[in-house]
N, C-alpha and C positions, 0 to 999 in steps of 0.2 A: 846593303841596298842595291837594287838592280842598276846596272850601268849600260848605256847604249853606245855601241861602236859602229863605225862605218865598215864597209867590206874591206877597206885597206888596213883596218886596225886602228884608225884614228878615233880617239875618244870624242863623243858627241855630247852626252848629257847624263846626268844621274837622275833616276826616278826615286823620289823619297816622299811619298804621300804620308800625311799624318796618321799615326797608328800602326804603320807597317813595322812588324817586329820579327826579326830573324827570317827574312825571306828565303824560300827554298825553291820549289818548283816554278817553272814558267811555261806558259802555253799561249799561242796566238789563236784568235778566232778568225772567222772568214773575212772580217773587215779590217784585219791588221791590228786590232786592239789586243792588249796584253792582260792575261790572268797571272797573278802572283800569289803563291801560297805563303801566307803569313804564319809561319810555324809557331811563333811565340804568342800569337793572339787568337789562334784557332779560327781563322777567317781567311777568306779569299778576296783579294782586291782585283777589280776590273778597271784597267786604265786605258785611256785612249793613247794614240801615238805620241802626243806631247806630254804625257805623264799625268794628265788630269784624271781625277777619279770619276768613273762612270757609275759604278755601284760597288758596294762591299757587302758580302753575305757570309753567314755562318749557319750552323746546324747543331743540334744537341749531340749528334754522333760524329761531328767533325772535330777531331782532337789531334793537335799537332800535325796539320796537313804538310805533306812533303811533295811527292811527285804529282805533276799535272799532265794531262794529255787531252787534246780536243778532237772529237769525232766530227769532221766537217760534213759528212753525209747526213748525220742525224742531228747536227747542231747541239751536241752535248759535251759537257766537260767532265772528265773522269778525274777524281781526286783521291789520292792515297791518304787515308787517315791513319797516321803512324801509331799513335799511342794505344788505340783500341783495335788495331789490326783489321781494318775494314777498307773497302774501296767504294766510294760513293759517287753518284752521278747527279750532276746539276744541269739545269737549263742556263743559257747565257745570262738571263735576267736574275739569276741567283736562286730561283725556286728549285726545291729538291725534287729530283725525278725518281730515284730508287737507290737501294743498296745493291751494288753489283756483286761484291764478294765479301765474305767474312768467314770466321771459323778458325779452327786450330791450325790449319795448314799455313795461314798467314802469321808470320812471326817477325815483327819489326819490318813491315814492308816499307819501301822507300820510292825508288824510281818506277816509272811506268811508261810504256810505249804501246802504240796501237798499230796493228797491221790491217790496212784497209781503212775506208772512211776518209780518204785523202781529199776529196772534192765534194762540194755540194752538188746534188743531182741537177740543179738548174744550170750548172756550168757546161752541160753538154755530155754526150756519150764519151766514155773513156774507159779503157780496160781497168784502170786503177780506181776510177770513181765508182767504187762499189761499196756495199755495206760493210760494216766492220767484220773482220775475219778472225782476229785474235787480239787478246790483251795480254801483254807480257809485263810481269812485275818482278822487280828486284827484291827478293826476300832476304834482307840482310841477316836476319836472325838464324837462318838455316843455310846460308851460303848457296842459295838456289835462285834460279830464274823460273818463275811459275808462269805457265802458258794456259790461258783461259779461253774457252769458247765465248762467243758473243752473248750467250744466255747466262754466263757466270759459272758454268760448270768447269771443273779443272780438266784440262786436256792432257797436260804433260808437265814435267819438271826437269830442269837441267842443273847439274852441279856446276857452280861457278868456281873459277880459278881464283877469284878474289876472296879475301877473308870475310869481308862484310860488304857485298855489292850494294851500292846505293843508286847507281844510274844504269839505264838501259836505253839503247837506240837500235832501230831496225833500218836495214838498207832499203831506201825508197826507190832508187834508180838502179837498174841492172844493166851492166854492159853487154849482156848476152841476149836481151830481148830482141824480138824481130818486129819489123813493120809489116802489117797486113798488106798483101798485094805485091810485095817484093819477093820474087821467087827464091833467090839465093842471096842471103844477106851476109854470109860469112866469107872471108877471104879464102881463095882456093888453096893456098899453101898453109893456112892455119895461123899465119902471123897477124897480130892485131896491134894497132897503134892506140896507146892510152890517151884518152881525151880528158883534159882538165877543164871543167865547166864551172864558172863562178860569176855572180852568186847564183844559187839554184835552191829554191825558186827565185825568179827575178820579176821585176815590175817595169823597169825602164830599159836597161841594157844587160846583156849577158856576154861574158868573155869566153871564148873557146880557144884553148891552147893545146899544142901538141909538139912533139919533137920528131923531125924528119931525119932518118939516118943517112940519107943521101939526096942528091938532086932528083926530083921526080915531078911528074904531072900530078896535080892535086885538084880534086873536086870536093867541095864541102856543101852539102845540101841540108835543108830543113824539111821534114815531112810531118804530116799529121799521123796519128797512130793508125789511121785507115790506109796509109800508103800514098796519100796525095801530096805531091811536092808543092811547097809553098814559097820556097826561096832558095836561090843558089848564091852562096856567099863567096865562094872561090871556084874558079875554073881556069887554072893557069899552071905554068911550070914554076916551081919554087925551089930554092936552094936548101941544102942541108942545114939543120939547126932548129932552134925553137921558134915556133910561129904562134901568133895570137890574132884572132879576128873577133869582131864585135857584132852582135846582132841586136837590133832594137825592137824585135817583135813584130815587124811588118812583113808584108808579102812583096813580091816583085814590083808592084805598083805603088808601094809606100803606104798602103792601107794597114791600119792596126789590125792584127789578128785577134780572134777571141781568146779569152782565158782558157787555159787547158794544158794538157801535156803535148809535147812535140818531141820528135826524134831527130837526132843529128846523125848524119851519115858522112863519114870521111872516107874517100877512096883515093889511093895512089896507084902507081904502076904495079906494085907488088903487095901492098898491105891495105888494111881498112880498119876503121874504128867506129864505134857507135856510143851514144849516150842519150839518155832521156832527160828532158828539161821541163819545168813547170813554169808557165807564163801566168803571172798575176797582173792585176791592174789596181 
């Protein structure tokens, strides 16, 4: 049964709605509600954050559901139907949308991940808030990762180092992305400071941590992806060692910023570091 933990690892609650049998894949919708694949009952459970059932749905072609992935841009749920080697697409209300992929190339598919479709379009312009770009499926029967185009055609396949791959995840946030409008975002000497940002995405507070090799002047800023500076968290000299700062998603005036992606820029006397974060509400 699914269990809920805090960012610190503290156990919060168990989700155990009646009828849930052999839960497998999990996916969140845009409102923070949870989809759970009930592998043993050939159905999908849709739960609110407190664990109460919103709806439960099935389909004749939905057999032993495994991996789940939600396309926020199109508001669609992708479901791996393991027993009959298909990938199905549903609307959040449980109505069937279409069969995304099927055929002999799928052999005991399990995990699934989406590249693109990270934000609903009404959340504002953002470089990652685009339509779906790729669907990646862990094909455990052939030890492959299958890469599909948004129309369901097979784009490529990669041999997995795992004997029977069942899970797949794609990197959402890149350390090398640039902010529009900043002419030179890379450190002159090529040295970079690694930023640890958690939780990410975040709704209330996000912690930004890094390790300074020596005493240095530090500036830590938050930008929109268009390059507009919205907050300076640090602008002082700090000693060597591990540093952590917290941002609450507000601008310099204390006003809550809109949902979307933001970029962190850390600059010291000799090094710099970047990270991209997603603010939710």
